[in-house]
Structure formats: structure tokens, C-alpha cells
C-alpha positions in Angstrom: -4.4 -2.4 -26.4 -7.0 0.3 -26.7 -6.3 4.0 -26.8 -6.5 5.9 -23.5 -7.6 9.5 -24.1 -7.4 12.1 -21.3 -8.4 15.7 -22.0 -5.9 18.4 -21.3 -7.7 19.2 -18.0 -7.1 15.6 -16.7 -3.8 14.8 -15.1 -2.5 11.7 -13.4 0.8 10.3 -12.3 2.3 7.7 -14.6 5.3 5.9 -13.2 7.7 4.4 -15.6 9.6 1.2 -14.9 13.3 1.5 -14.4 15.7 0.2 -17.0 17.2 -3.3 -16.7 19.9 -5.4 -18.4 17.6 -6.0 -21.4 17.3 -2.3 -22.1 21.1 -2.1 -22.1 21.4 -4.9 -24.6 18.9 -3.2 -26.8 20.9 0.0 -26.7 23.9 -1.9 -28.1 21.7 -2.6 -31.1 20.5 1.0 -31.2 17.0 0.3 -30.1 14.7 1.1 -27.2 11.6 -0.4 -25.6 8.5 1.6 -25.8 6.5 2.5 -22.7 3.0 1.0 -22.7 0.1 2.5 -20.7 -2.2 -0.2 -19.4 -5.8 -0.4 -20.3 -8.3 1.0 -17.9 -6.4 4.1 -16.8 -9.2 6.3 -18.1 -11.8 4.4 -16.0 -9.5 4.6 -13.0 -9.2 8.4 -13.5 -13.0 8.8 -13.8 -13.5 6.8 -10.6 -10.7 8.1 -8.4 -9.8 11.5 -9.8 -6.4 13.1 -10.4 -4.8 11.3 -7.5 -4.4 8.1 -9.5 -0.9 6.7 -10.0 -0.5 4.2 -12.9 2.5 2.0 -13.3 3.4 1.8 -17.0 4.9 -1.3 -18.6 7.8 -1.7 -21.1 7.3 -3.3 -24.5 8.5 -6.9 -24.8 12.2 -7.4 -25.4 11.9 -9.5 -28.6 9.2 -7.3 -30.0 11.5 -4.3 -29.6 14.5 -6.2 -30.9 12.9 -7.2 -34.1 11.0 -4.0 -34.7 12.3 -1.8 -37.5 14.4 1.1 -36.3 12.5 4.3 -35.9 
């Protein structure tokens, strides 16, 4: 995924997905899934302004499970 860069003057609402059973399993192993901002959010902001609401996604379960601990 490409980097999305917003300047400090640009704000938008980013909604995070709620935790589910897979997140609870990862916590048992001491790991967490990262939040991923989808591509195209900067273009949506440029087109629609600060009233944009973006739904973020969680990193894949197996990717988080086998990633080295931070």
C-alpha cells in the first residue's frame, strides 16, 4: 500500500474496526493486529474536504501472528 500523507491542516475521521475473536487469540500470544489506512484517502479528502469518513482495516490474522514481536 502506498503512503497517505495529510498535512497538519488536513483532518478527516478515520473509523477503526472493532475487535473480534481473532484479536483476542492474538492477545494470548502477546501480539496485536495493525490498523491499515486504505489507499485513496488523500484523493477522497482532496475531492470531498474534511467531512470524509474513512473505514480503516485490520492487518491479516496470520500476518500478525507470524510477525516478529515489536
